[in-house]
C-alpha positions in Angstrom: 18.1 53.8 -38.3 20.7 52.3 -35.9 22.1 49.8 -38.4 22.4 52.5 -40.7 24.1 55.0 -38.6 26.5 52.0 -37.1 27.6 51.0 -40.7 28.2 54.5 -41.3 30.4 55.0 -38.0 32.0 51.7 -39.1 32.9 52.7 -42.6 34.4 55.8 -41.4 37.0 53.9 -39.5 40.4 53.6 -41.0 40.8 50.1 -42.4 43.7 48.9 -40.0 41.6 49.6 -36.9 38.7 47.4 -39.0 40.9 44.8 -39.2 42.1 44.7 -35.6 39.8 41.9 -33.7 37.5 43.9 -31.4 36.3 45.9 -34.6 36.0 42.4 -36.7 33.4 41.0 -33.8 31.9 45.3 -34.0 31.4 44.3 -38.1 29.9 40.7 -37.2 27.3 42.7 -34.9 26.6 45.6 -37.4 25.9 42.5 -40.0 23.4 40.8 -37.9 21.9 44.3 -36.7 21.1 44.4 -40.8 20.3 41.0 -41.1 23.1 40.0 -42.8 23.6 36.4 -40.9 25.5 34.7 -43.1 28.4 37.4 -43.3 28.3 37.9 -39.8 29.0 34.2 -39.5 31.7 34.8 -42.1 33.8 37.0 -40.1 33.9 34.1 -37.9 35.3 31.6 -40.6 37.5 34.2 -41.7 38.8 34.5 -38.1 40.1 37.3 -35.5 41.7 37.2 -32.5 40.3 39.7 -29.7 43.8 40.0 -27.6 42.1 42.2 -24.9 39.2 39.5 -24.2 39.1 38.5 -20.7 39.0 35.1 -19.5 35.5 34.3 -18.6 34.1 37.0 -21.3 30.8 35.4 -23.3 30.7 37.9 -25.8 31.9 35.9 -28.7 29.8 32.7 -27.4 26.6 35.3 -27.4 27.1 36.7 -30.8 27.9 33.1 -31.9 24.7 31.7 -30.5 22.7 34.6 -32.8 24.3 32.9 -35.9 24.2 29.4 -35.4 23.0 26.5 -34.1 26.2 24.8 -33.8 28.6 24.8 -31.0 31.4 27.8 -30.7 34.3 27.1 -32.3 37.2 26.3 -29.7 39.5 28.8 -30.9 36.6 31.2 -29.7 35.6 29.6 -26.7 37.1 31.5 -23.7 34.1 30.7 -20.8 34.7 29.8 -17.5 32.3 27.3 -17.1 32.3 23.5 -17.0 31.2 21.4 -19.9 28.0 20.1 -20.1 27.7 16.0 -19.3 25.7 14.7 -21.6 
């Protein structure tokens, strides 16, 4: 049970560690694996910042696309690609 093991490992983290942006993103991934799509989307709605995310990294957009058909919120859009003209 990989989601269960991931949840157990996540639960052992210190609360201050879980509050860091990278671990908030990890929480969204764990919630997705558990089938908790709305709770995972709430992680984004509540807000977080991954301070060491490299420009052009698409992990936020890839995660968001698994949560919603809506466009990625601008606060999380660090992709380096041109806007679609349409």
